[in-house]
C-alpha positions as CSV (number, residue, x, y, z in Angstrom):
1,M,79.1,69.7,132.5
2,T,81.7,71.3,134.7
3,K,82.8,74.9,134.4
4,T,86.1,73.7,133.0
5,N,84.5,71.7,130.3
6,T,82.1,74.5,129.5
7,F,85.0,76.9,129.1
8,K,86.9,74.5,126.8
9,T,83.8,74.0,124.7
10,L,83.2,77.7,124.3
11,T,86.9,78.2,123.4
12,I,86.7,75.5,120.7
13,L,83.5,77.0,119.2
14,T,84.7,80.6,119.2
15,K,88.3,80.0,118.0
16,P,87.3,79.7,114.3
17,F,85.5,83.0,114.5
18,A,88.4,84.6,116.2
19,C,90.8,83.3,113.5
20,A,88.6,84.5,110.7
21,A,88.4,88.0,112.3
22,L,92.2,88.1,112.7
23,A,92.6,87.0,109.0
24,F,90.3,89.7,107.9
25,L,92.2,92.4,109.8
26,A,95.5,91.1,108.5
27,C,94.3,91.4,105.0
28,A,92.5,94.7,105.4
29,R,95.4,96.5,107.1
30,P,97.8,96.7,104.1
31,L,95.1,98.3,102.1
32,A,94.6,101.0,104.6
33,L,98.3,101.6,105.0
34,N,98.9,101.8,101.2
35,A,96.0,104.1,100.4
36,A,97.3,107.4,99.2
37,E,96.3,110.5,101.1
38,I,96.0,114.0,99.6
39,P,99.2,115.9,100.2
40,K,98.9,118.5,103.0
41,V,100.6,121.8,103.5
42,G,104.2,121.0,104.5
43,D,104.3,117.6,102.7
44,K,106.6,116.9,99.9
45,A,104.5,116.6,96.7
46,P,104.8,113.2,95.1
47,D,106.9,113.4,92.0
48,F,105.5,112.3,88.7
49,S,106.4,112.2,85.0
50,L,103.5,112.7,82.5
51,K,103.4,113.3,78.8
52,A,102.2,116.5,77.2
53,L,100.3,116.5,74.0
54,D,103.5,116.7,72.0
55,D,104.7,113.5,73.8
56,Q,107.3,115.4,75.7
57,T,107.8,114.3,79.3
58,V,107.1,116.7,82.0
59,R,108.7,115.8,85.4
60,L,107.4,117.7,88.4
61,S,110.7,117.7,90.4
62,E,112.5,119.3,87.4
63,L,110.0,122.1,87.4
64,T,110.1,122.8,91.1
65,A,113.9,122.8,91.0
66,K,113.5,126.0,88.9
67,G,111.0,127.7,91.1
68,S,107.4,127.7,92.3
69,V,104.7,125.7,90.5
70,V,100.9,125.9,90.6
71,L,99.5,122.4,89.9
72,V,95.9,122.2,88.8
73,V,94.2,118.8,88.6
74,L,91.2,119.0,86.3
75,R,88.3,116.6,86.0
76,G,89.7,115.7,82.6
77,W,87.5,113.3,80.6
78,P,84.5,111.9,82.7
79,G,82.7,111.1,79.4
80,Y,82.3,114.8,78.4
81,Q,84.2,118.1,78.5
82,C,83.7,119.8,81.9
83,P,82.6,123.4,81.5
84,I,83.7,124.3,85.0
85,C,87.2,123.1,84.2
86,D,87.1,125.3,81.1
87,R,86.1,128.4,83.1
88,Q,88.9,127.7,85.6
89,V,91.5,127.4,82.8
90,Q,90.2,130.5,81.1
91,D,90.6,132.3,84.5
92,F,94.3,131.4,84.7
93,I,94.8,132.5,81.0
94,Q,93.5,136.0,81.9
95,I,96.4,136.7,84.1
96,K,99.1,134.6,82.4
97,S,101.5,137.5,82.3
98,A,101.3,138.0,86.1
99,F,102.3,134.3,86.6
100,A,105.2,134.8,84.1
101,E,106.4,137.8,86.0
102,A,106.3,135.8,89.3
103,K,108.4,133.1,87.5
104,T,105.8,130.5,88.3
105,R,105.0,127.5,86.1
106,I,101.4,126.5,85.7
107,V,100.7,122.8,85.2
108,F,97.3,121.5,84.3
109,V,96.7,117.7,84.6
110,Y,94.0,116.1,82.4
111,P,93.1,112.6,83.8
112,G,90.8,109.9,82.4
113,P,90.7,106.5,80.9
114,A,93.7,105.8,78.7
115,A,91.7,105.0,75.6
116,D,91.4,108.2,73.4
117,L,92.5,110.4,76.3
118,K,94.9,112.4,74.1
119,A,92.2,113.1,71.5
120,H,89.8,114.3,74.3
121,A,92.6,116.4,75.8
122,E,93.4,118.1,72.4
123,E,89.7,118.8,72.0
124,F,89.5,120.4,75.4
125,K,92.6,122.5,74.7
126,K,90.9,124.2,71.8
127,W,87.3,124.0,73.3
128,K,85.5,127.3,73.4
129,G,88.3,129.2,71.7
130,K,90.9,128.9,74.4
131,E,94.2,130.5,73.5
132,W,96.5,128.4,75.5
133,P,99.8,130.2,76.6
134,A,102.9,128.5,75.5
135,E,104.3,128.7,79.0
136,F,101.4,126.8,80.5
137,L,102.1,123.1,80.7
138,Y,99.2,120.7,80.0
139,V,99.8,117.0,80.6
140,L,97.8,113.7,80.4
141,D,97.2,111.3,83.2
142,P,96.0,108.1,81.5
143,D,94.2,105.6,83.9
144,Y,94.8,108.0,86.9
145,T,98.4,107.2,87.7
146,M,99.1,110.7,89.1
147,V,95.6,111.1,90.5
148,N,95.8,107.8,92.5
149,A,99.3,108.8,93.9
150,Y,97.7,112.0,95.2
151,G,94.7,110.4,96.6
152,L,92.4,112.3,94.3
153,R,90.5,109.6,92.6
154,W,86.8,110.2,92.4
155,D,85.8,106.6,91.7
156,A,82.1,106.9,90.7
157,P,80.2,106.7,87.4
158,R,81.1,109.6,85.1
159,E,83.7,110.9,87.5
160,T,87.5,110.9,87.3
161,A,89.2,113.0,90.0
162,Y,88.5,115.6,92.7
163,A,89.5,118.9,91.1
164,S,92.4,120.2,93.1
165,T,95.0,122.9,93.1
166,F,98.5,122.8,94.8
167,V,101.0,125.6,95.2
168,L,104.5,124.1,95.4
169,D,107.7,125.9,96.4
170,G,111.1,125.5,94.9
171,E,111.8,122.5,97.2
172,G,108.7,120.7,95.9
173,A,106.9,121.2,99.3
174,V,103.1,121.9,99.3
175,R,102.5,125.5,100.5
176,F,98.7,125.7,99.6
177,V,96.2,123.0,98.7
178,K,92.5,123.0,97.9
179,T,90.4,120.0,96.9
180,S,86.8,120.3,95.6
181,R,84.5,117.4,96.5
182,S,82.0,118.7,93.9
183,H,82.2,119.9,90.4
184,G,82.5,123.5,91.5
185,D,84.3,125.3,94.3
186,R,87.4,125.9,92.2
187,T,90.4,128.0,93.1
188,K,90.6,131.5,91.5
189,A,93.7,132.3,89.5
190,A,94.1,135.7,91.4
191,D,94.1,133.9,94.7
192,M,96.7,131.5,93.5
193,L,98.9,134.4,92.3
194,G,98.5,135.7,95.9
195,E,99.8,132.5,97.3
196,V,102.7,132.5,94.9
197,K,103.6,136.0,96.0
198,K,103.6,134.9,99.6
199,L,106.4,132.5,98.8
200,T,108.5,135.4,97.4
201,E,107.9,137.5,100.4
202,S,108.8,134.7,102.7
203,K,112.3,134.3,101.3
């Protein structure tokens, strides 16, 4: 067999594999491009509209238009109430007046499967005797709509979302972000108050 014929034979044999590889890459590429990433400092926080327990709609952009916002994404309902989430909420409740003085809204997001999520969220709100401040907003994220948009989905058995905290300025830009890849390592309320005060000082 001549070199020319050998080359033609190899080309014919390898062409189907090359086509298959290109087809795989063509299919895989949109998934990578469409995968949401966790917003970074300087990014505009993705807007969302979620329902509170009283069925009132809470829209993020309407809140940031009035001032700074601390957005706290809890683990919500992974099949049980998270005690670390409870401690984090209690920590914020302890200095509620300081956030009010700073004219900052606190928004807690409770994600989970849509079925019975509202009932679980109501249970968590009263769990361990929490006295929830009226000015603290508490919204549901059924089936992870907001969590997916923020790239925070912890897609594993008995998991929901990576607990995260964002501080947003009046333009809706992220000025601070922390994401925990474990159940712990949560932000402290006093530290978030400090981040909020930095926004006031920078004006």
